[in-house]
C-alpha positions in Angstrom: 215.2 273.3 168.7 212.0 274.8 170.2 209.5 272.7 170.3 206.0 273.7 172.0 203.2 272.0 173.1 201.2 272.1 170.1 204.1 271.3 167.4 203.3 268.2 165.2 204.8 265.3 165.8 206.0 264.4 161.8 207.9 268.0 162.8 209.5 267.1 166.1 210.6 263.6 164.5 211.9 266.5 161.4 213.5 268.5 163.6 215.2 265.5 165.3 216.4 264.5 161.8 217.9 267.6 160.7 219.9 268.6 163.7 221.6 265.5 165.4 220.6 263.0 162.5 219.0 260.4 165.0 215.8 258.8 163.3 213.7 258.7 165.7 209.7 256.5 166.1 206.4 258.9 165.8 205.5 256.8 168.9 208.8 258.1 171.1 208.1 261.8 169.5 204.2 262.1 170.7 205.7 260.1 174.6 207.6 263.8 174.3 205.7 266.1 172.9 203.0 264.6 175.8 205.4 265.4 178.5 206.0 268.7 176.8 202.0 269.2 177.6 202.3 268.5 181.0 199.8 265.9 180.5 200.9 261.9 181.6 198.9 258.8 181.4 198.5 259.3 185.6 197.1 262.6 184.8 194.7 261.8 182.7 193.5 258.4 184.2 193.1 261.2 187.5 191.4 263.3 185.5 188.0 260.2 184.9 188.8 259.0 188.2 187.5 262.2 189.5 184.5 262.4 187.4 181.9 260.5 189.8 182.7 263.3 192.2 181.6 265.7 189.8 178.4 264.3 188.7 177.7 263.7 193.2 179.0 267.3 193.2 176.1 267.6 190.1 173.6 266.1 191.7 173.9 267.7 195.0 174.0 271.3 193.0 171.5 270.9 190.7 168.9 268.1 192.1 166.8 268.4 189.0 169.4 268.1 186.6 169.8 264.5 185.0 172.9 262.5 185.0 174.4 259.3 184.7 177.3 258.5 184.4 178.4 254.4 183.7 181.4 252.9 184.3 182.4 249.8 183.4 182.1 247.0 187.1 184.9 244.5 185.1 187.3 247.0 185.0 186.2 250.1 186.8 187.3 252.5 183.5 184.7 255.4 182.4 182.8 254.5 180.1 179.7 257.3 179.1 178.5 260.3 181.0 175.1 262.1 179.9 173.5 265.5 181.4 170.8 267.4 180.5 170.5 270.4 183.2 166.5 270.6 184.5 165.6 273.9 182.3 166.2 271.9 179.4 164.1 268.9 180.7 161.5 271.7 181.2 162.5 273.9 178.0 161.7 270.5 175.7 158.0 271.0 176.7 158.5 274.2 174.5 160.2 273.8 171.9 159.8 272.6 167.4 159.4 268.9 167.6 163.1 268.7 166.0 165.9 267.8 167.9 169.7 267.7 166.4 172.0 266.0 167.0 176.8 266.6 166.5 179.7 264.8 167.5 182.8 265.0 167.5 185.7 262.9 168.2 188.7 264.3 170.9 192.7 263.9 170.0 194.1 263.0 173.3 195.5 259.9 175.0 192.0 258.1 175.3 189.3 257.5 172.1 186.4 259.8 173.6 183.4 261.2 171.3 181.7 264.8 172.5 177.5 264.3 171.6 175.9 267.3 171.8 171.5 267.7 171.4 169.7 270.9 170.4 166.0 271.6 169.9 164.7 274.9 168.4 162.5 277.0 170.2 159.6 279.2 168.5 161.4 282.3 168.0 164.5 279.8 165.8 167.0 280.0 168.9 169.0 276.6 170.0 169.0 275.5 173.3 171.2 272.6 174.3 169.1 270.2 175.5 172.3 267.6 176.9 
C-alpha cells in the first residue's frame, strides 16, 4: 500500500478496506496521514508558541512595522496576529482610496483564516498593506 502525505483520507480508507478487508474510521486515517506528514499536535502547538518570539524579532529588526499579537489570557492560546510593514503604512498615503480584502481558510489541525488587505497605486499596481 503506497500512501503519501497528500493522499486523500477517503482514498486511504478505501485502500485499507480493499487490501485488508477492514473498515477504519475517518479519524484514524486522518491521524495516520498526519503522522506521515511529520506533524502532530505538539509540533503544531510549538509553531504557535514561537509566534511571540517571532513578533519580538520583527519588532527589533523592523521597528517601525505595526504588529499586534493577541493571545487569550485565560487559555494562553493564539487568537490573531496583525502585521503591517512600515513601507505599506507609508505608501497608504499615496494609494488610491480603494482597499481590497481577501481571505482564505487554511486546512490543517487548527481552523485558521488568512486575510490580506491590498491597495492600488497610481500606476495600477497592487501593494500589500497588511
